[in-house]
C-alpha positions, 0 to 999 in steps of 0.5 A: 164463085168458081168451083174448086179446080176452076180457072178464073179469067179476068176478061177485062181489067174493068171488073168482069170475072168469068169462072170456067172449068177449063184449064188455065192457059198458064196452068199446071201441065199446060204447054205454055212457056209461062209459069203457072199462076199460083192460086193465091195470086188469082184469088187476090185479084178476084177478091180485089175486083169483088171488093170494088164491085161491092163498093161500086168503084172502078179499079182506077178509082181504087188506085187513086184512093189507095196510092197504089199504081195502076200497073201494080193493081192491074197486075194483081187483078190479072194474077200476074203479080207474083210478089204482092206485098202485105204493104200493098194489100194494106194500102188497097185495104186503106183505099177500100176503108177496110181492115186488112183482116177483112180482106182475107175473110173471103171464102176465096182464101179458104182451102188453099192448097200448099204452094210449095210441094 
């Protein structure tokens, strides 16, 4: 798991995660024209990948099992989706055969900083 303040990069939609301590290319204070990716969005993507790994299924298989489009799941996994709905998370959980509350039990969701300042 990444350390506090570390940047999580999804290197490929396949299921490769790399955690580094380098700043996000979209991070706060960077010279990017893209807005920063909120912490929660990054963690939703990482958790989705981890849950797929635990079940030995691909992201593509999760899409089929959950009825969520490949583009939506890819955007979640990459952290690009800034408006993931609870309904979409519930569909992913149904596809993973898990209750939604278990999705958020991951340590990834502990200690999130307030998004609005």
